[in-house]
N, C-alpha and C positions, 0 to 999 in steps of 0.2 A: 375164156368166157367170163363175163362179170356176173357175180351172184346177185340175188335179189336184194340182199342187205346193202350191198355196195350201190345198187341202182337207186335205192330210196334215200341214200345219204346225200344231204345237201352239199353242193360243191363248196370247197373251202380253199380260198386263194392263199398263196404263199405270202410271206412277210412283205416282200416288195411288189406283190401283185403280179408276178410273172409265172406263167405256166407254159408248158410245152403245147404247141398246137397239134402235135402229133398224137396226143392222148386225150381221152375224154375227161371232162371235169369230174373231180372226185375219185377218179381211178388211181390206185396206188402206183407210184413210180418206183421201179425196182432198179434203176441204174442212174448213175450220176450224169448230170448234163455235161456234154462236151461240145464246145463251139464248133460250128461248121467251118471247115477250112477249104470249102469248095470255091466256086466261081464268085466273082465280085458281086454279081447280081443275084440275090437269093431267090429261091423259089418260094411259092406260097407256103409250102410245107415246112420250110426252115425259118419262117419269120416268127418272131416272138410276139405274143399278144398281151395286152394289159387287161386286167379284170376291172369291171366298173367299181367306182366308189373309192379307189385308192389313189388316184392322181387327179388333183384339182385342175391341172392344166388340160385335162381331156374334157371335151364338152359332154354335158349330161346326155344320156340316152345312147351314147356310142356303145356298141356291144362287142362281144367277143369276136364276132365275125369280121369286124373292121380291120383292115390291114394297116399296120404301122408303117411309117415312112422308112424307107430303106436306110437312110442315114441314122434314124433313131434306133433301128434294130442293130445296126453296126455298132452304135455307141454302147448298146447294152452288152455287147460281147466283151467289152473291157471292164465291166463291173463285176465285183465278186458275186457269186451266185450261191445261194443256200437252198437246198431242196427241202420242200415242205415236210415230206413224210419221213425224213431221216431223224433218228434220235438226236436230241440236242447235243449230247456229248461228242457226236461225230461231226457236227457242223464245223466246217473249217474252210480256209482258203484253199483253193485247188490249184492255184498257179504259183506255188512255192512258199517258202518260209516267210513269216510275217516281217522278219528283219534280215533280209538276205545279205546286206552289207556287214552286219554284225557277225553273221555266221562266217563270212570270209575272213573277218578279223580274227575270230577264234581259231580258224583253221591255220591261218598264217602264223598267228602267235604261238600255237602249239608246235608247229613245225620249227619255228625259230628257237623255242625253248629246247626242243630235242637236239637241234644242231649245237646249241650252246653247251648242253650237258656233254655231248660227245666231244666237243672241242676242249672243254675243261678237263674231262677225264683223260683225253689223249695228252693234254699238256702236263697234267700231274704225273701220268705214267712216264712221259718223256723225262720230266725232272727227276723222278724217282730213279729211273734207269741211269741217268747221267750222274746223279749224286752217288748212287751205289757203286758204279763203276769207278768213280774217282776216289771214294773213301775205302772201299773194300775190293778184294780181288774176286771178280766175277761179274755177273750182270743180274738184271731184274728176275730173269727166269730161274736163277739159282735159289731164289727165296722159296720156290715151290718144290725144291728137291727135299728129300727126307732130312729131318733135322740131324745135324752132325754133332757128335760130341766134341767138346773143345779139347785141345791139347792139355795134358795134365789132369784132366777130369777123372780118368781111371785111377790116378794116384791120389785123388782127393783134394787137389789144389791147383788152381789156375793163377799164374803170375803174369801181370801185364806191366810193362815198363812204359810209363807216360812221361813225355818231355814236352816242354813249351818253350818256343823261341820267341825272339822279339823282333822278327823281321818287319813287323808292321809299325814299330815304334819310331816316330819321326825324330825323337831325341836320343836314340840309342845308336852308338857307333858299331857295336858288334851284332849285326843282324842275325847271324847264325849261332850265337851263343845260346845254349839251352839253360836259361837262368832258373827254370823250374824243372826239377826231376823228381818223379814220384814212383814208388813201387806199389801197385795195387794187387793185393793177394786175396783170392776168394777161396774159402774152404767149402768145397761142394758137399762134404759129408755132413757137417753140422750147421751149414748156412750161416757162417760167420766170415769175417774178413778183417783186413787192416789196410790203412794207407800209411806208407812210410816215406817221409821226405828225405831226400838225399841232398846235403848241403851243396850249393853250386860251387863253393870255394874249396871243396874237398880235394886234397892233393892225391893224385893217382898216377900210376904208370899207364900210358896210353895203349899198351898191348900191341904196339907196332913200332917198327924202326923206320917208317917211311913218312912220318908226319913232317911237313915242311917247316914247322916252327918249334920243333922239339918233341921229344917222345914222352914227356911227363909234364904235369902241371895241373891246373884246375879242371875238374871233371866237366864243367860247363863248356869246355872247348873240344871235348872228345867228338861230338857230333860234327863240328866244323872240320876236324881232321879227317874223319871218315868220309865226308863229302869230297874233300880235296884229293884223297887218294883213291876214290871210287872203291871203297872197301867191299870185298866180296869173298867170303869164306864159307865153306860148308857148315850148315847148322845155324847160321845167323842170317838175319835180314841184311839185305845189301845196303850200301851207303852208310851215312852217318849214324842212323839208328842201330845198324848192325854192329858197328864198332862200340857204341855206347852199351849195347847189350852184352858184348863180350867183356868189357871192363867191369860191369856190375856182376856178371857171372864169376869173373876171376876174383874180385875183391870181397864181394858179399856172400859168395857161396850159394847164390840163388839161381835156379834154373828158370830163365825167362821164357815164357811160352809165346807171348805176343808183344808187339810194340805199337805205340801210337804217338804221333807228333801233332801238336796243335799250336798255331800261332796265337798271339794275344788277341788279335781281332776276333778269332773264333770264340774265345771266352766271352768277350763283350757281346757279340752277335747272338750267341747261344742264350745268354741271360735275357737279352731283349726279346728273343723269339718265344721264350716261355713266360714272358710277362713279369720278369724280375724274380729275385731270390731273397729269402729271409736270412738275415745274418745277425747273430747276437754278439755284442761287444761286452766282454767281462774282464776289463782291464783292472789291475791293482791300482792304477792311477785314476783319480777322480775325473780327469779330463777325458778319459776313454782312449781313443786312438786319434792322434793328430800328427800329420806329417806335412810340414810347410813347403815341401818341394812343389814344383808346378806341374800341372798336367799340360803336356805339350799340345794336346788337341784342343782343350778348352781355355787354357791360360789360367785356370782356377787352382785353388789349393788341392793338393793330391788327395789327402784324407782328413776329414774332420767329423768323427762319429762319436757321439756320447755313449756312455755305458747303457746297455739296453738292446732291444731288438729293433732292427731296421729292415726295410724292404729296399734292396739295392737295384738300380737299373744297370744296364750293361756297362756304361762308362764308370760308374761308381765301383762296380765289382772289379773291373780291370785296374782301376787306380789302387784299390785295396790289395790286389794281387801283386802289384809292383812295389808298393811302399814298404820301406824298412827303416825309415827315420834317418836317412843319410844326412850328415852335415854338408854344408854349413847352415842349412835351414833348421829352424826350431822344430822340435818334435817332442811328443810324450807318448808313453805306452809302448815304446819300441826299445826298451832297455836291452832286449836280447837280439836286436838287429834282424838279421836274415832268418834267425830261428823263429822269431815272432811272425815274420812274413810267411814262412812256409806253414806255420800253424794256421794262419788265416786262410791260406790257399786250400788246405785240407778241409776246413770247415765250409768254404765256398763250394768245393767240389761235391761234398756230401749233400749240401742244400740243392745244388743244381741237379744231382742225381734224383733226389726225391721229386723235384718239380717235373723233370722229364718223364718220369714213370707215373705221374699222377694222371687221373682220368681227364682232368681239365685240359691237358696238353694232347694226350693220345687221341681224344675224341674231337679235337678241334682241327679241321683241315688246314686253316690258315696258319696256326702255330706250328703244326707238324711240317707243313711245307717249308715254312721259314727256317725251322730247325734243320731240315734236310739240306736246304741251301747252304746253311752255315757249315754243316759238316762237309758238304761237297767242296766248299771253297777253302776251308781252313784245317781240315784233318786228313792225315795219312796214317793208315794202319796196315798191319800184316794179317788182319783177319780176312777170311774168305767170306763171300757174300752169304753162303748157306750156313754160316756159323752165327749170323746176326740174331736169329730167333732164339738160339740156345743161350747166347750171352744175355739177351733180354730176360729170358726165363730165370736164369740163375740170379741175375741182379735183383729181380723183383722179389725173390725169396729171402733176400738178406736185408732186414731193416737197418736203418742207420744206427740204431741203438746197439746192434751186434757188430758194428765195424769200429775197430780201434783206430784212433788218430795218433800216430807215433812220430816223434822227432828223436834224433840221436843225441840231443842235448836238452834236457828239461829237468824238472824237479825230481823225476823218478828214474831217468836214464841219463847217464853221463858217459857216453861212449866216444865222444869226440871233444876236441878242444881247439882253440884258436891260437896260432903262433905265427911268427914272422920267419920267412925264409928268404934271404937275400933282399930284405927290405920290403917284401910283399907279404900281405896277410893271407894266410891259408888256414883251412880246417884240416886237422889230422886226427887219426885215432888216438884216444887217451892212452892206449897201450904203447904208443910210439909211432914214429914215421914209418909207414908201410906195414904196420902190424895190425891186420884186420881180424885177428883171431877172436877177440871179445865180441866184435860186431857179428861175426859169423856164428858164434855160439848163441848169441841173443836171437838171431833170426832162425836158427835151427830150432830153438824152443818155440818161437812164434809159429813156425810152420809144422810143428809136430802135431799129430792127432792124439798123442798120449796125454791124458788129462794131467798126469803128474808133471810132465814136461811143460805143459801149458801154464800150470800154476807158478812155475819158476820160484819155488820156495827157497828161502835162504836157511842154511844149516850151520850150526857151530858144533864141532866134535871135540869132546874131551875124553882122554884115555884114562879110564879108571881101572885098568887091568895091569898085570905084571908083564905083559907082552909088549916089548918095544916095537914101535912102528905100526901098532894096530890102528891108530887114528889116521895115519897116512894111507893105509890100505883101504880103510872104510871110505876115506875121501875119494879115492879113485873109483870105487864101486858106485858111490852116489853121484859123482860127476858124470860118469858114463850113462847113468840113468837120466840125467838132465837136471839134477838138482844143483843149486848154487851154493857150494861150500865156501863160507866167508872166513873161516878160520878153524885152526885145530890147536889143541893144547893138552895139558896133563891135569889129572885130578887124583884125589886120594883113592886108594884101591878099595873096590867094593865088589861084592859077589855077583850082583845082578845089574843088568843094563837098565838105564832110565831114559825115557823119551819125554822131555818136557815141551809142552805145546804153549808157545807164546802168541800164536796167531791162529784163531779158530776158523779163519776164512780159507784154509787150504785143506779141504777134506780129502781130496784124492791123495795128497802127499802123506797125510796122517795115516790113512788106511794102508798105504804102501809101507811105511816105516813099521807099523804095527805087525804087518805080515812078515816083513824081512827079519825083524829082531825077536818076534814072538813075545812081544811085550805090550801091555796096555798103556797107551800114553796117559800122562797126567797134566793137569793145569796148575798144580800146587807149587808155584814158584817159590813160596816162602820156605818150603822144606829143603830147598837147595840154594842156600845163600851164595854159594860160589858163582851162581849164574846171574847175580844181580847186575843190572846195567847192560845185559846183553840185548841186542836189538834184532837178532835173527828170529825167523819164524819158528824154528825148532832148535832145541839144544839136546844133543845125544851124549849121554855119559856112558861110555862103554865099561861093562863089568867083566868079570872072569868068565861068565857064561858066553859072552861075545867072543872071547879068545878061544874058548873050546869049540864054538861053532865055526870059527874061521879055520881052525886046525882040521876039523872034520871035513869041511868043504875042500880044503887044499888036498887032503888025502884022497878024496873021491875023484878029484881031477887027475 
């Protein structure tokens, strides 16, 4: 029932002059209009009427009771209808979205994007699985297993034998020769490490009697021999890398935990994948590094780098890793030949390691995918897939500043030399052909966790007592400890032992000698003129007190 207030209210037409014939003018409408879907001929109750004064096309004086033409009423059904008494914010089209085609585009676009994401994710997963299975032993699911400790980690050191062959080099006749051999050693206790290059021309015994082209020769042919005989012995990797591992173990006295083989294309592609690497040339020659040999791939000069820092692309890095200034082409900066080349290789490897572990690579899907592809195509290792994360974790803890770059022949170390054997140039130990004792002792010091051994201090011993052979006995004691005794001799008899410090940069050794001889070391070299000209880190002048101490220790034993 309509109240009095509503009765007295003047009828108010809607915006387009349309009201429902089923209700009284001015009465509130409580439901939205829905078009009649009944018979084609509408009844009078269902015909829409127009209010006076809103349509100039309607003759004046026509009232609300006049019936509209059926075709006109039908046409009205197709027009958008706004109800008069609904709040303005709720007025809307009732027959769908204002832009239905655009809505369809959004729906289809969103679905297409979702499909694309799934496809890309599946593709990356497939590539990751493929690359992991090719490079490491295991599969993608192995990554989700509990992190496994690496071999050697419980002993505080992980040793990796890395070799590079030239199978991809179009100008190289020996495709399976490992012209680059490097020992990577990680100290897991104090987060340090070293890279040691092994000369490719080092003369070694091949540790087998089955090699088809001889059982000794250059170490770069060991891999090829192992491949030819299908090397397979317990405790070693199978194939060529296993035989190379055995030779390094035998001659260098190093327990190899893992092996990795990479071809030269892998170095080039890895450098390109990370966007290039930084390399600093610090040559004593003003020309920097120049090797006039030709790059077989580009036809250009192999290396032409001035002193200073450069950003190398993959091809430049590969050329630098190959170059050693071989005649007859002109060169400069390569006076040490292959030793200079291996030094450059170590610097490149450290730079590549820093770039790979940088946020810019690990957070870039394109670079990471490209790097995985490179590893999958060019690298073979003895690592298990579930050891990858542990290797990554250990490597990230060791900054490049804590990794030593070591060659067996440089200004500080001269453990090998070059010689001719039957007209062929070889590298042999400085101690003599087949004598690797000095090299083994050097590596033993490098691998030790004892700070005294790591300092590798040099010591000169003078016997200032009346006991013959005391200097030789002391030499044995200090050598067993890991010190490097460079000479022994005699001095005038004195009652007390003297420890003269000529190098203050060996604190662990100084503390050890102080404790051993119960003597406070001195730096007053002028008080001991007999030591003038000595270049050792420490000079020990044994007194009568040292002889008494030696006698006491012998009696106690």
